[in-house]
C-alpha positions as CSV (number, residue, x, y, z in Angstrom):
1,M,0.0,0.0,0.0
2,M,1.3,3.5,-0.8
3,T,1.8,5.9,2.0
4,A,1.5,9.7,1.8
5,W,5.3,9.8,1.3
6,G,5.4,7.3,-1.6
7,D,7.0,3.9,-1.2
8,M,9.6,5.1,1.4
9,T,9.0,4.0,5.0
10,L,9.8,6.1,8.0
11,G,13.1,4.1,8.5
12,A,14.2,4.9,5.0
13,W,13.6,8.6,5.5
14,L,15.5,8.5,8.8
15,W,18.5,6.8,7.1
16,M,18.5,9.3,4.3
17,G,18.4,12.1,6.9
18,V,21.4,10.6,8.7
19,W,23.4,10.5,5.5
20,V,22.5,14.1,4.6
21,V,23.5,15.3,8.1
22,A,26.8,13.3,7.9
23,L,27.6,14.8,4.5
24,L,26.8,18.3,5.7
25,V,29.1,17.8,8.8
26,M,31.9,16.5,6.6
27,V,31.7,19.5,4.2
28,W,31.5,21.9,7.2
29,L,34.6,20.4,8.7
30,L,36.5,20.5,5.4
31,V,35.6,24.2,4.8
32,R,36.3,25.2,8.4
33,G,39.7,23.4,8.4
34,A,40.8,25.0,5.1
35,D,40.1,28.5,6.3
36,R,41.8,28.2,9.6
37,A,45.4,29.2,9.8
38,P,47.4,28.8,13.0
39,R,46.8,31.8,15.0
40,T,49.6,33.4,16.9
41,D,50.0,36.4,19.0
42,D,53.7,36.7,18.4
43,P,54.2,40.1,16.7
44,E,57.4,38.9,15.0
45,A,55.6,35.9,13.4
46,I,52.9,38.2,12.2
47,L,55.5,40.6,10.8
48,R,57.3,37.7,9.0
49,A,54.0,36.5,7.5
50,R,53.2,40.0,6.2
51,Y,56.6,40.3,4.7
52,A,56.3,36.8,3.1
53,H,52.9,37.7,1.6
54,G,54.4,40.9,0.1
55,D,52.3,43.2,2.2
56,I,55.3,45.2,3.3
57,T,58.7,46.0,1.8
58,Q,62.1,44.8,3.1
59,A,62.9,48.2,4.6
60,E,59.5,48.3,6.4
61,Y,60.1,44.8,7.7
62,E,63.5,45.6,9.0
63,Q,62.4,48.8,10.7
64,A,59.4,47.1,12.3
65,R,61.6,44.2,13.5
66,R,64.1,46.7,15.1
67,V,61.2,48.4,16.9
68,L,59.7,45.2,18.1
69,R,63.1,44.0,19.4
70,T,63.7,47.3,21.2
71,E,60.3,47.2,22.8
72,K,60.9,43.6,23.9
73,E,64.2,44.5,25.5
74,T,62.8,47.4,27.4
75,R,59.8,45.5,28.8
76,P,60.1,44.1,32.3
């Protein structure tokens, strides 16, 4: 006998829902993992990354590095 949902039983719908949820979770984990870069609060690491990406010139990098090292030495 046909049900209101067609030939699929409640168990078939539940299994299909489980697979859809599992697929969505896997896609979410992949997308989330791809966008996440290791976060660091180290100013010199941030400075190196900016220089490596070409955001700043070598002169700007060296001047900022000198400033950071001077500040590090004067801090208690």
